C-alpha positions as CSV (number, residue, x, y, z in Angstrom):
1,X,-20.1,14.4,-14.3
2,X,-21.4,17.8,-13.5
3,X,-18.8,20.6,-13.1
4,X,-20.1,21.4,-9.6
5,X,-19.3,17.9,-8.4
6,X,-15.8,18.1,-9.8
7,X,-15.3,21.5,-8.0
8,X,-16.6,20.0,-4.8
9,X,-14.2,17.1,-5.1
10,X,-11.3,19.3,-5.8
11,X,-12.1,21.6,-2.9
12,X,-12.0,18.7,-0.5
13,X,-8.7,19.3,1.3
14,X,-9.5,18.1,4.8
15,X,-11.3,15.1,6.3
16,X,-14.5,15.5,8.2
17,X,-14.2,15.2,12.0
18,X,-17.1,14.7,14.4
19,X,-17.9,15.1,18.1
20,X,-18.3,12.0,20.2
21,X,-22.1,12.2,20.2
22,X,-24.7,11.5,17.6
23,X,-27.3,13.9,16.3
24,X,-30.5,13.0,14.6
25,X,-30.4,13.1,10.9
26,X,-26.8,11.9,10.7
27,X,-25.2,8.8,9.1
28,X,-22.1,8.2,11.2
29,X,-19.2,6.3,9.6
30,X,-16.0,5.5,11.5
31,X,-12.9,5.2,9.4
32,X,-10.2,3.0,11.2
33,X,-7.0,3.3,9.3
34,X,-3.2,3.7,9.6
35,X,-2.9,7.4,9.6
36,X,0.5,6.8,11.1
37,X,2.7,3.7,11.3
38,X,4.3,1.4,8.7
39,X,1.4,1.5,6.3
40,X,0.8,5.3,6.7
41,X,1.1,5.9,2.9
42,X,-1.6,3.4,2.2
43,X,-3.9,4.7,4.9
44,X,-3.7,8.3,3.9
45,X,-4.6,7.4,0.3
46,X,-7.6,5.4,1.4
47,X,-8.8,8.4,3.5
48,X,-8.4,10.7,0.6
49,X,-10.3,8.3,-1.7
50,X,-13.1,7.7,0.8
51,X,-13.8,11.4,1.2
52,X,-13.6,12.1,-2.6
53,X,-15.9,9.1,-3.2
54,X,-18.5,10.3,-0.6
55,X,-18.5,13.7,-2.3
56,X,-18.9,12.2,-5.8
57,X,-21.5,9.6,-4.8
58,X,-23.7,12.2,-3.1
59,X,-23.3,14.8,-5.8
60,X,-21.3,17.1,-3.5
61,X,-24.0,17.2,-0.8
62,X,-22.5,14.7,1.7
63,X,-26.1,13.7,2.4
64,X,-28.3,10.7,1.7
65,X,-32.0,11.2,1.8
66,X,-31.5,14.4,3.8
67,X,-29.2,12.7,6.4
68,X,-25.7,14.3,6.8
69,X,-22.8,11.9,6.4
70,X,-20.3,12.3,9.2
71,X,-16.9,10.6,9.1
72,X,-15.1,9.9,12.3
73,X,-11.3,9.3,11.9
74,X,-9.4,6.8,14.1
75,X,-5.7,6.1,13.8
76,X,-4.9,2.5,14.5
77,X,-1.1,3.0,13.9
78,X,-1.0,-0.5,12.4
79,X,-1.5,-2.0,15.9
80,X,-4.2,-4.7,16.2
81,X,-5.0,-4.1,19.9
82,X,-5.3,-0.4,19.4
83,X,-7.5,-0.9,16.3
84,X,-9.8,-3.2,18.3
85,X,-10.2,-0.7,21.0
86,X,-10.8,2.2,18.6
87,X,-13.5,0.3,16.7
88,X,-15.3,-0.6,20.0
89,X,-15.2,3.1,21.0
90,X,-16.5,4.1,17.6
91,X,-19.5,1.8,17.8
92,X,-20.3,2.5,21.4
93,X,-19.2,6.0,22.5
94,X,-19.2,7.7,19.0
95,X,-22.4,5.9,18.0
96,X,-21.0,5.0,14.6
97,X,-23.6,3.3,12.4
98,X,-21.0,1.4,10.5
99,X,-17.2,1.4,9.9
100,X,-14.7,1.3,7.1
101,X,-11.1,0.0,7.3
102,X,-8.5,-0.9,8.3
103,X,-5.3,-0.7,6.3
104,X,-3.4,-3.7,7.8
105,X,-4.6,-7.3,7.5
106,X,-3.4,-8.0,11.1
107,X,-5.5,-5.1,12.4
108,X,-8.5,-6.3,10.3
109,X,-8.4,-9.7,11.9
110,X,-8.6,-8.1,15.3
111,X,-11.6,-6.0,14.3
112,X,-13.8,-8.8,12.9
113,X,-15.1,-10.0,16.3
114,X,-15.7,-6.4,17.4
115,X,-18.1,-5.9,14.5
116,X,-19.8,-9.1,15.5
117,X,-20.1,-8.2,19.1
118,X,-21.7,-4.8,18.4
119,X,-23.7,-6.2,15.4
120,X,-22.6,-3.4,13.1
121,X,-21.1,-3.5,9.6
122,X,-17.4,-3.3,9.0
123,X,-16.6,-2.6,5.4
124,X,-13.0,-3.8,5.0
125,X,-10.9,-1.6,2.8
126,X,-8.1,-2.2,1.9
127,X,-6.8,-5.1,4.1
128,X,-6.2,-8.1,1.8
129,X,-5.8,-11.4,3.8
130,X,-8.1,-14.2,2.6
131,X,-9.0,-15.1,6.2
132,X,-10.9,-11.8,6.6
133,X,-13.6,-13.1,4.3
134,X,-12.6,-16.7,5.0
135,X,-12.4,-18.7,8.2
136,X,-12.4,-15.5,10.4
137,X,-15.4,-14.0,8.7
138,X,-18.8,-13.1,10.2
139,X,-22.0,-11.8,8.6
140,X,-21.2,-8.2,9.5
141,X,-18.1,-8.1,7.3
142,X,-18.1,-6.8,3.8
143,X,-15.0,-6.1,1.7
144,X,-14.6,-3.8,-1.3
145,X,-10.8,-4.4,-1.3
146,X,-9.4,-7.3,-3.3
147,X,-8.5,-10.4,-1.3
148,X,-5.3,-12.5,-1.5
149,X,-6.9,-15.0,-3.8
150,X,-7.8,-12.3,-6.3
151,X,-4.3,-11.0,-6.2
152,X,-2.8,-14.4,-6.5
153,X,-5.0,-16.0,-9.2
154,X,-4.6,-12.9,-11.4
155,X,-0.8,-13.0,-11.0
156,X,-0.8,-16.7,-11.7
157,X,-2.2,-15.8,-15.2
158,X,1.1,-14.3,-16.1
159,X,3.4,-17.0,-14.7
160,X,1.6,-20.3,-14.6
161,X,3.2,-22.1,-17.6
162,X,4.9,-25.4,-18.0
163,X,8.6,-25.4,-17.3
164,X,8.5,-22.4,-15.0
165,X,10.1,-22.6,-11.5
166,X,8.9,-20.1,-8.9
167,X,10.2,-19.1,-5.5
168,X,8.2,-16.7,-3.4
169,X,9.2,-13.9,-1.2
170,X,6.6,-12.6,1.3
171,X,6.2,-10.8,4.6
172,X,5.9,-13.0,7.6
173,X,2.4,-12.0,8.6
174,X,-1.2,-12.5,7.4
175,X,-0.8,-10.5,4.2
176,X,2.3,-12.3,3.0
177,X,1.4,-15.8,4.1
178,X,-2.2,-15.7,2.9
179,X,-0.9,-14.2,-0.4
180,X,1.6,-17.0,-1.0
181,X,-0.9,-19.7,0.1
182,X,-3.5,-18.4,-2.5
183,X,-0.8,-18.1,-5.1
184,X,0.3,-21.7,-4.6
185,X,-3.2,-22.9,-4.9
186,X,-3.7,-21.0,-8.2
187,X,-0.5,-22.4,-9.8
188,X,-1.4,-25.5,-11.8
189,X,1.4,-25.8,-14.4
190,X,4.5,-24.1,-13.0
191,X,6.3,-25.5,-9.9
192,X,6.8,-23.7,-6.6
193,X,10.3,-24.6,-5.3
194,X,10.7,-22.4,-2.2
195,X,8.9,-20.0,0.1
196,X,10.8,-17.3,1.8
197,X,9.2,-15.2,4.6
198,X,10.9,-12.2,6.1
199,X,9.9,-9.8,8.9
200,X,7.8,-6.8,7.9
201,X,10.6,-4.6,9.2
202,X,13.3,-6.1,6.9
203,X,15.6,-3.7,5.2
204,X,18.5,-6.0,4.4
205,X,17.3,-8.7,2.1
206,X,20.6,-10.3,1.4
207,X,20.3,-13.5,3.4
208,X,16.8,-14.2,2.2
209,X,17.7,-13.5,-1.4
210,X,20.7,-15.9,-1.2
211,X,18.4,-18.7,-0.1
212,X,16.1,-17.9,-3.0
213,X,19.0,-17.9,-5.5
214,X,20.3,-21.2,-4.1
215,X,16.9,-22.8,-4.7
216,X,16.6,-21.6,-8.3
217,X,20.0,-21.1,-9.8
218,X,20.6,-24.7,-11.0
219,X,17.1,-25.4,-12.3
220,X,16.3,-25.5,-16.0
221,X,13.8,-23.3,-17.8
222,X,12.3,-20.0,-16.7
223,X,13.1,-19.1,-13.1
224,X,11.1,-16.5,-11.2
225,X,11.0,-14.9,-7.8
226,X,7.4,-13.8,-7.1
227,X,7.3,-11.0,-4.5
228,X,4.3,-10.2,-2.3
229,X,5.2,-7.2,-0.1
230,X,3.6,-4.1,1.5
231,X,4.8,-1.1,3.3
232,X,8.4,-0.3,4.2
233,X,11.4,-2.0,2.9
234,X,12.4,-2.6,-0.8
235,X,12.6,-6.3,-1.6
236,X,13.5,-5.4,-5.2
237,X,17.0,-4.7,-3.8
238,X,17.6,-8.4,-4.4
239,X,18.2,-7.6,-8.0
240,X,21.5,-6.1,-6.9
241,X,22.7,-9.6,-6.3
242,X,23.0,-10.0,-10.1
243,X,20.0,-12.3,-10.6
244,X,20.5,-12.1,-14.3
245,X,23.7,-14.1,-14.0
246,X,21.6,-17.0,-12.9
247,X,18.8,-16.3,-15.4
248,X,16.4,-15.4,-12.5
249,X,13.5,-12.9,-13.1
250,X,11.4,-10.9,-10.6
251,X,7.6,-10.8,-10.8
252,X,5.1,-9.0,-8.6
253,X,1.7,-7.4,-8.4
254,X,0.8,-3.7,-8.5
255,X,1.6,-1.2,-5.8
256,X,1.5,2.5,-5.0
257,X,3.3,4.8,-7.4
258,X,6.3,5.6,-5.2
259,X,7.0,1.9,-4.7
260,X,6.7,1.3,-8.5
261,X,9.7,3.6,-9.1
262,X,11.8,0.5,-8.6
263,X,9.8,-1.2,-11.4
264,X,11.6,1.0,-13.9
265,X,14.6,-1.3,-13.4
266,X,12.5,-4.3,-14.7
267,X,11.1,-3.4,-18.2
268,X,8.9,-6.2,-19.5
269,X,8.2,-7.5,-16.0
270,X,4.7,-9.1,-15.8
271,X,2.2,-9.3,-13.1
272,X,-1.4,-8.4,-12.2
273,X,-2.6,-5.3,-10.4
274,X,-5.7,-4.2,-8.6
275,X,-5.7,-0.7,-10.1
276,X,-3.6,1.7,-12.1
277,X,-5.2,5.1,-12.9
278,X,-4.5,4.8,-16.7
279,X,-6.1,1.4,-17.2
280,X,-9.9,1.4,-16.4
281,X,-12.0,3.3,-18.9
282,X,-15.3,4.4,-17.3
283,X,-17.0,7.6,-16.1
284,X,-16.3,7.0,-12.4
285,X,-12.5,6.6,-13.0
286,X,-12.5,9.6,-15.3
287,X,-14.1,11.7,-12.6
288,X,-11.6,10.4,-9.9
289,X,-8.6,11.0,-12.1
290,X,-9.7,14.5,-13.1
291,X,-10.6,15.6,-9.6
292,X,-7.3,14.2,-8.1
293,X,-5.2,16.0,-10.7
294,X,-7.2,19.2,-10.0
295,X,-6.6,19.0,-6.3
296,X,-3.2,17.4,-6.0
297,X,-1.6,17.8,-9.4
298,X,-1.0,14.1,-9.4
299,X,-2.9,11.0,-10.5
300,X,-4.9,8.9,-7.9
301,X,-3.0,6.0,-6.6
302,X,-3.7,2.3,-5.8
303,X,-5.4,2.9,-2.4
304,X,-7.1,6.2,-3.3
305,X,-9.2,4.1,-5.8
306,X,-10.0,1.7,-3.0
307,X,-11.2,4.4,-0.6
308,X,-13.3,5.8,-3.4
309,X,-14.8,2.4,-4.1
310,X,-15.8,1.9,-0.4
311,X,-17.6,5.2,-0.5
312,X,-19.5,4.2,-3.7
313,X,-20.6,0.9,-2.1
314,X,-21.8,2.6,1.1
315,X,-23.7,5.4,-0.7
316,X,-25.2,2.9,-3.1
317,X,-26.5,0.8,-0.2
318,X,-27.7,3.8,1.8
319,X,-29.6,5.2,-1.2
320,X,-31.3,1.8,-1.6
321,X,-32.4,1.8,2.0
322,X,-33.5,5.4,1.9
323,X,-30.8,6.3,4.5
324,X,-31.8,3.6,6.9
325,X,-28.7,2.5,8.8
326,X,-30.2,-0.5,10.6
327,X,-27.7,-3.3,10.3
328,X,-30.0,-6.1,9.2
329,X,-31.5,-3.8,6.5
330,X,-28.1,-2.9,5.2
331,X,-26.9,-6.6,5.2
332,X,-30.0,-7.6,3.2
333,X,-29.4,-4.7,0.8
334,X,-25.7,-5.3,0.3
335,X,-25.7,-9.0,-0.2
336,X,-25.5,-9.5,-4.0
337,X,-25.5,-5.8,-4.5
338,X,-23.7,-4.4,-7.6
339,X,-22.2,-0.9,-7.6
340,X,-20.1,1.4,-9.8
341,X,-16.4,2.0,-9.0
342,X,-13.3,3.4,-10.7
343,X,-12.7,-0.2,-11.8
344,X,-16.1,-0.6,-13.2
345,X,-18.9,-2.7,-11.7
346,X,-18.3,-4.7,-8.6
347,X,-20.7,-7.1,-6.8
348,X,-20.7,-8.3,-3.2
349,X,-20.8,-12.1,-3.3
350,X,-23.7,-13.3,-1.1
351,X,-21.7,-16.2,0.5
352,X,-18.8,-14.2,2.0
353,X,-19.5,-10.5,1.1
354,X,-16.3,-10.3,-0.9
355,X,-16.5,-7.8,-3.8
356,X,-16.0,-9.6,-7.0
357,X,-14.0,-7.4,-9.4
358,X,-11.7,-7.3,-12.4
359,X,-7.9,-7.4,-12.1
360,X,-5.4,-6.3,-14.7
361,X,-2.6,-8.3,-16.3
362,X,0.2,-5.9,-17.0
363,X,3.7,-5.6,-18.5
364,X,6.0,-2.9,-17.3
365,X,7.1,-0.2,-19.7
366,X,9.6,2.5,-19.1
367,X,8.3,5.9,-20.0
368,X,10.5,9.0,-19.3
369,X,7.4,11.0,-18.6
370,X,6.8,9.0,-15.4
371,X,9.0,8.4,-12.4
372,X,7.6,4.9,-12.0
373,X,7.5,1.8,-14.2
374,X,4.2,2.1,-16.2
375,X,2.0,-1.0,-16.1
376,X,0.7,-1.4,-19.6
377,X,-2.5,-3.4,-19.8
378,X,-2.1,-6.9,-21.4
379,X,-5.7,-7.8,-20.7
380,X,-8.5,-7.3,-18.1
381,X,-9.1,-10.4,-16.1
382,X,-12.8,-10.4,-15.4
383,X,-14.4,-11.7,-12.2
384,X,-16.0,-14.7,-13.9
385,X,-12.6,-15.8,-15.1
386,X,-11.2,-16.1,-11.6
387,X,-12.4,-19.1,-9.5
388,X,-12.1,-17.3,-6.1
389,X,-12.6,-19.9,-3.4
390,X,-15.3,-19.4,-0.7
391,X,-13.3,-20.0,2.4
392,X,-15.8,-19.4,5.2
393,X,-17.8,-22.0,7.0
394,X,-21.2,-20.5,6.1
């Protein structure tokens, strides 16, 4: 990547704001995300990645075919009704050509019908629930973020073996329930013995953990609690209940680096992740990592890569249309479209507009140089290896 692009990326310290009126020669993108609220950490990473990605994909110009890209920020606070109102305002009053977001699966489900009503594209990043590109989907929805099935099927690779008994711990909302549902469907050899769902606001996991222990402790063979959790609360506290005494392990997917600090307590723990900055080897990831270190003195995180990916998808599509933002033109362009990302090449599946992408089977290593458990790559799980169900009615 040219040095000037790296400099432009590193200099990007603030988001682009916009007045509530459109000007000719603009491409207006609304970003609906959790700038505040329980998923604030995820949302802010996505915004950083989106802006860095737009800079990178446009060679530092923030233009496509002479049209200036304008990003309009909207804070949904993790509230579905607020998100719904903000997206409607973005499409109508702010004259947004298309939108990106949101952070929460619950908010995303509220936004889907708004995109359909206004007949404008919503590129979902990073909300995960399968139903977003499943039974609640409509043709205006594309997703660069992974879905629950991609999470679950890749995690099943590490755990689905004969003689393994698994209990699941998830959040009691779309992300957790869809995640467990997809995980159960992906498990063919191991046995699911219990599902535990707790409120998203849970801080005391003792009662739920005891139910999990009671279901597993007397079973033979390998015993695992698989955790699917996002946002506040630390479900890994259940390890304090001396799981080792019962021969019970913990397994989970990837997460943001601060959350992975607790992974240091579980060396050898296996799972699968969407992204870790040290795993993919390609020019786009190299550029993202270098620019992020230059600007923030830290590596890019889980959702930073997602925001960057959404920008790569949008600019790829806009370049192909010559800057044309007509919805039908964009849909025809994006269906089946492949594009470069920090994870390598992704492709939007025609049937449901889900980005087909690699996932990474990892094993946790403790490295004193890092404050988090380091996910060492066991192997890349390529898109063609995962039989991701098509869940919509199209």
